[in-house]
C-alpha positions as CSV (number, residue, x, y, z in Angstrom):
1,X,-58.2,-182.5,62.4
2,X,-56.6,-183.7,65.0
3,X,-54.8,-180.8,66.2
4,X,-58.1,-179.0,66.2
5,X,-59.8,-181.6,68.7
6,X,-56.9,-181.2,70.8
7,X,-56.7,-177.4,70.6
8,X,-60.6,-178.1,71.8
9,X,-60.2,-180.2,74.3
10,X,-57.4,-178.6,76.3
11,X,-59.3,-175.6,75.9
12,X,-62.2,-176.8,78.0
13,X,-60.2,-178.1,80.5
14,X,-58.9,-175.1,81.0
15,X,-62.5,-173.0,80.9
16,X,-63.7,-175.8,83.5
17,X,-60.7,-176.0,86.4
18,X,-61.2,-175.8,90.1
19,X,-65.3,-177.0,88.6
20,X,-66.2,-180.3,90.4
21,X,-69.4,-181.9,89.0
22,X,-72.5,-181.1,91.2
23,X,-70.2,-178.1,92.5
24,X,-72.6,-175.0,93.2
25,X,-72.3,-172.1,90.8
26,X,-73.4,-168.9,90.5
27,X,-76.1,-170.5,87.7
28,X,-77.2,-173.0,90.5
29,X,-78.3,-170.2,92.8
30,X,-80.4,-168.4,91.0
31,X,-82.1,-171.3,89.3
32,X,-82.7,-172.5,93.3
33,X,-83.9,-168.9,94.7
34,X,-85.6,-168.1,91.6
35,X,-87.4,-172.1,91.8
36,X,-87.9,-171.3,95.8
37,X,-90.1,-167.7,94.8
38,X,-92.4,-169.2,92.4
39,X,-93.2,-172.2,94.6
40,X,-93.6,-169.9,97.1
41,X,-95.8,-168.5,95.7
42,X,-97.8,-171.6,94.3
43,X,-98.3,-172.7,98.1
44,X,-99.4,-169.1,99.1
45,X,-102.1,-169.3,96.1
46,X,-102.9,-173.1,96.6
47,X,-103.8,-172.1,100.9
48,X,-105.5,-169.2,99.3
49,X,-108.0,-171.4,97.1
50,X,-108.3,-174.2,100.1
51,X,-109.7,-171.7,102.2
52,X,-112.1,-170.6,99.5
53,X,-113.2,-173.9,98.8
54,X,-113.8,-174.4,102.8
55,X,-115.4,-171.0,103.0
56,X,-118.2,-172.2,100.5
57,X,-118.6,-175.7,101.4
58,X,-120.0,-174.0,104.8
59,X,-121.7,-172.7,103.2
60,X,-123.4,-174.7,101.1
61,X,-123.9,-176.5,104.9
62,X,-125.2,-174.0,106.5
63,X,-128.9,-173.9,104.2
């Protein structure tokens, strides 16, 4: 059992060699670019609905 745990720890260390906690990697770049794209979509939609609400309010005020 101790041998199994030791092998697992050694394999984990080998796989993570050269990586620092908090350092970006390829997956991080994909996630960040996806999130920024979604943010831009939400901002555009928000701007659209804000303009629509302002237009409707102006129409109501003119009546």
